[in-house]
ChimeraX commands (.cxc) that place a marker at each C-alpha (Angstrom):
marker #1 position -111.46,-133.55,198.02 radius 0.5
marker #1 position -108.75,-134.88,200.49 radius 0.5
marker #1 position -105.90,-133.54,198.42 radius 0.5
marker #1 position -107.55,-130.18,198.18 radius 0.5
marker #1 position -108.01,-130.15,201.87 radius 0.5
marker #1 position -104.38,-131.05,202.37 radius 0.5
marker #1 position -103.19,-128.31,200.09 radius 0.5
marker #1 position -105.45,-125.49,201.29 radius 0.5
marker #1 position -105.75,-126.15,205.01 radius 0.5
marker #1 position -104.09,-129.05,206.68 radius 0.5
marker #1 position -101.03,-128.67,208.83 radius 0.5
marker #1 position -99.80,-130.39,211.97 radius 0.5
marker #1 position -99.01,-127.63,214.45 radius 0.5
marker #1 position -96.46,-127.77,217.33 radius 0.5
marker #1 position -95.45,-125.82,220.44 radius 0.5
marker #1 position -91.92,-126.42,221.97 radius 0.5
marker #1 position -92.73,-129.75,223.26 radius 0.5
marker #1 position -96.12,-131.29,221.84 radius 0.5
marker #1 position -98.42,-131.42,218.88 radius 0.5
marker #1 position -100.98,-128.90,219.35 radius 0.5
marker #1 position -103.39,-129.79,216.60 radius 0.5
marker #1 position -104.94,-132.80,218.31 radius 0.5
marker #1 position -108.66,-132.80,217.33 radius 0.5
marker #1 position -110.99,-131.58,214.67 radius 0.5
marker #1 position -111.23,-128.19,216.07 radius 0.5
marker #1 position -107.40,-127.42,216.07 radius 0.5
marker #1 position -106.51,-129.45,212.93 radius 0.5
marker #1 position -108.07,-127.42,210.06 radius 0.5
marker #1 position -109.62,-129.48,207.26 radius 0.5
marker #1 position -111.91,-128.64,204.34 radius 0.5
marker #1 position -115.54,-128.91,205.15 radius 0.5
marker #1 position -118.77,-129.41,203.14 radius 0.5
marker #1 position -118.90,-125.63,202.19 radius 0.5
marker #1 position -115.54,-126.02,200.39 radius 0.5
marker #1 position -116.64,-128.68,198.07 radius 0.5
marker #1 position -118.32,-128.18,194.61 radius 0.5
marker #1 position -121.84,-129.25,194.05 radius 0.5
marker #1 position -120.69,-132.12,191.94 radius 0.5
marker #1 position -117.52,-133.98,190.94 radius 0.5
marker #1 position -117.15,-135.62,187.49 radius 0.5
marker #1 position -114.94,-138.61,187.50 radius 0.5
marker #1 position -113.29,-139.69,184.14 radius 0.5
marker #1 position -111.47,-142.95,183.82 radius 0.5
marker #1 position -108.66,-142.63,181.10 radius 0.5
marker #1 position -107.87,-145.67,179.18 radius 0.5
marker #1 position -110.31,-147.82,181.16 radius 0.5
marker #1 position -110.49,-151.43,179.73 radius 0.5
marker #1 position -113.30,-153.50,181.28 radius 0.5
marker #1 position -110.91,-156.52,180.97 radius 0.5
marker #1 position -108.26,-154.91,183.35 radius 0.5
marker #1 position -108.36,-154.89,186.96 radius 0.5
marker #1 position -108.91,-151.78,188.69 radius 0.5
marker #1 position -105.97,-150.66,190.72 radius 0.5
marker #1 position -107.85,-147.55,192.24 radius 0.5
marker #1 position -107.52,-143.94,191.81 radius 0.5
marker #1 position -106.85,-143.09,195.60 radius 0.5
marker #1 position -103.92,-141.56,197.28 radius 0.5
marker #1 position -101.40,-141.89,194.45 radius 0.5
marker #1 position -103.72,-139.53,192.45 radius 0.5
marker #1 position -103.69,-136.84,195.24 radius 0.5
marker #1 position -99.91,-136.04,194.66 radius 0.5
marker #1 position -100.23,-133.57,191.71 radius 0.5
marker #1 position -103.35,-131.67,193.37 radius 0.5
marker #1 position -101.36,-129.07,195.42 radius 0.5
marker #1 position -99.34,-128.22,192.46 radius 0.5
marker #1 position -102.38,-127.82,190.35 radius 0.5
marker #1 position -103.85,-125.61,192.89 radius 0.5
marker #1 position -100.67,-123.63,193.17 radius 0.5
marker #1 position -100.35,-123.30,189.40 radius 0.5
marker #1 position -104.11,-121.98,189.30 radius 0.5
marker #1 position -103.43,-119.44,192.05 radius 0.5
marker #1 position -100.37,-118.17,190.10 radius 0.5
marker #1 position -102.34,-117.95,186.92 radius 0.5
marker #1 position -105.13,-116.17,188.59 radius 0.5
marker #1 position -103.10,-113.67,190.66 radius 0.5
marker #1 position -99.42,-113.69,189.44 radius 0.5
marker #1 position -98.51,-114.78,192.89 radius 0.5
marker #1 position -96.33,-117.76,193.18 radius 0.5
marker #1 position -97.11,-119.63,196.63 radius 0.5
marker #1 position -94.43,-122.20,197.46 radius 0.5
marker #1 position -95.73,-123.61,200.74 radius 0.5
marker #1 position -98.92,-125.49,201.48 radius 0.5
marker #1 position -101.72,-124.19,203.48 radius 0.5
marker #1 position -102.63,-121.97,200.47 radius 0.5
marker #1 position -105.68,-120.70,202.21 radius 0.5
marker #1 position -103.58,-119.08,205.08 radius 0.5
marker #1 position -101.15,-117.41,202.45 radius 0.5
marker #1 position -103.92,-115.98,200.25 radius 0.5
marker #1 position -105.05,-113.39,202.74 radius 0.5
marker #1 position -105.67,-110.17,201.03 radius 0.5
marker #1 position -103.66,-108.05,203.51 radius 0.5
marker #1 position -100.54,-110.28,202.98 radius 0.5
marker #1 position -100.63,-110.30,199.06 radius 0.5
marker #1 position -102.72,-107.42,197.93 radius 0.5
marker #1 position -99.79,-105.22,196.77 radius 0.5
marker #1 position -98.03,-108.06,195.11 radius 0.5
marker #1 position -101.01,-109.29,193.28 radius 0.5
marker #1 position -101.80,-105.59,192.29 radius 0.5
marker #1 position -98.38,-105.09,190.88 radius 0.5
marker #1 position -98.13,-108.34,189.05 radius 0.5
marker #1 position -101.84,-108.01,187.76 radius 0.5
marker #1 position -100.96,-104.45,186.41 radius 0.5
marker #1 position -97.76,-105.84,184.68 radius 0.5
marker #1 position -99.65,-108.68,183.10 radius 0.5
marker #1 position -102.40,-106.39,181.89 radius 0.5
marker #1 position -99.82,-104.19,180.20 radius 0.5
marker #1 position -97.97,-106.99,178.65 radius 0.5
marker #1 position -101.34,-108.27,177.27 radius 0.5
marker #1 position -102.15,-105.01,175.75 radius 0.5
marker #1 position -98.77,-104.80,174.21 radius 0.5
marker #1 position -97.76,-101.75,176.38 radius 0.5
marker #1 position -94.06,-101.61,177.78 radius 0.5
marker link #1:1,2 radius 0.2
marker link #1:2,3 radius 0.2
marker link #1:3,4 radius 0.2
marker link #1:4,5 radius 0.2
marker link #1:5,6 radius 0.2
marker link #1:6,7 radius 0.2
marker link #1:7,8 radius 0.2
marker link #1:8,9 radius 0.2
marker link #1:9,10 radius 0.2
marker link #1:10,11 radius 0.2
marker link #1:11,12 radius 0.2
marker link #1:12,13 radius 0.2
marker link #1:13,14 radius 0.2
marker link #1:14,15 radius 0.2
marker link #1:15,16 radius 0.2
marker link #1:16,17 radius 0.2
marker link #1:17,18 radius 0.2
marker link #1:18,19 radius 0.2
marker link #1:19,20 radius 0.2
marker link #1:20,21 radius 0.2
marker link #1:21,22 radius 0.2
marker link #1:22,23 radius 0.2
marker link #1:23,24 radius 0.2
marker link #1:24,25 radius 0.2
marker link #1:25,26 radius 0.2
marker link #1:26,27 radius 0.2
marker link #1:27,28 radius 0.2
marker link #1:28,29 radius 0.2
marker link #1:29,30 radius 0.2
marker link #1:30,31 radius 0.2
marker link #1:31,32 radius 0.2
marker link #1:32,33 radius 0.2
marker link #1:33,34 radius 0.2
marker link #1:34,35 radius 0.2
marker link #1:35,36 radius 0.2
marker link #1:36,37 radius 0.2
marker link #1:37,38 radius 0.2
marker link #1:38,39 radius 0.2
marker link #1:39,40 radius 0.2
marker link #1:40,41 radius 0.2
marker link #1:41,42 radius 0.2
marker link #1:42,43 radius 0.2
marker link #1:43,44 radius 0.2
marker link #1:44,45 radius 0.2
marker link #1:45,46 radius 0.2
marker link #1:46,47 radius 0.2
marker link #1:47,48 radius 0.2
marker link #1:48,49 radius 0.2
marker link #1:49,50 radius 0.2
marker link #1:50,51 radius 0.2
marker link #1:51,52 radius 0.2
marker link #1:52,53 radius 0.2
marker link #1:53,54 radius 0.2
marker link #1:54,55 radius 0.2
marker link #1:55,56 radius 0.2
marker link #1:56,57 radius 0.2
marker link #1:57,58 radius 0.2
marker link #1:58,59 radius 0.2
marker link #1:59,60 radius 0.2
marker link #1:60,61 radius 0.2
marker link #1:61,62 radius 0.2
marker link #1:62,63 radius 0.2
marker link #1:63,64 radius 0.2
marker link #1:64,65 radius 0.2
marker link #1:65,66 radius 0.2
marker link #1:66,67 radius 0.2
marker link #1:67,68 radius 0.2
marker link #1:68,69 radius 0.2
marker link #1:69,70 radius 0.2
marker link #1:70,71 radius 0.2
marker link #1:71,72 radius 0.2
marker link #1:72,73 radius 0.2
marker link #1:73,74 radius 0.2
marker link #1:74,75 radius 0.2
marker link #1:75,76 radius 0.2
marker link #1:76,77 radius 0.2
marker link #1:77,78 radius 0.2
marker link #1:78,79 radius 0.2
marker link #1:79,80 radius 0.2
marker link #1:80,81 radius 0.2
marker link #1:81,82 radius 0.2
marker link #1:82,83 radius 0.2
marker link #1:83,84 radius 0.2
marker link #1:84,85 radius 0.2
marker link #1:85,86 radius 0.2
marker link #1:86,87 radius 0.2
marker link #1:87,88 radius 0.2
marker link #1:88,89 radius 0.2
marker link #1:89,90 radius 0.2
marker link #1:90,91 radius 0.2
marker link #1:91,92 radius 0.2
marker link #1:92,93 radius 0.2
marker link #1:93,94 radius 0.2
marker link #1:94,95 radius 0.2
marker link #1:95,96 radius 0.2
marker link #1:96,97 radius 0.2
marker link #1:97,98 radius 0.2
marker link #1:98,99 radius 0.2
marker link #1:99,100 radius 0.2
marker link #1:100,101 radius 0.2
marker link #1:101,102 radius 0.2
marker link #1:102,103 radius 0.2
marker link #1:103,104 radius 0.2
marker link #1:104,105 radius 0.2
marker link #1:105,106 radius 0.2
marker link #1:106,107 radius 0.2
marker link #1:107,108 radius 0.2
marker link #1:108,109 radius 0.2
marker link #1:109,110 radius 0.2
marker link #1:110,111 radius 0.2
marker link #1:111,112 radius 0.2
view
């Protein structure tokens, strides 16, 4: 959930001289309404004889890329900067999404 929050919302903001995101009201993070009802954890190649090395922060690195790829797959829009939630405003991307989705639909039907 931390990695999803980083990709979708989090950003340190500045003015000319100071950090302006200094508390929970000015530093956006995911909240409980952004989380799924449940999360299934699957340990791959887990051998009980091996000492656990954790699944924490190193596992968060690919999450932003996975979310970005899911957004591209769903909309046809490639977002290249984090804070995906801010960049997904319908007003900002509606024409691009509509154009790319129409082109995809035609390609899937075999039309040229």
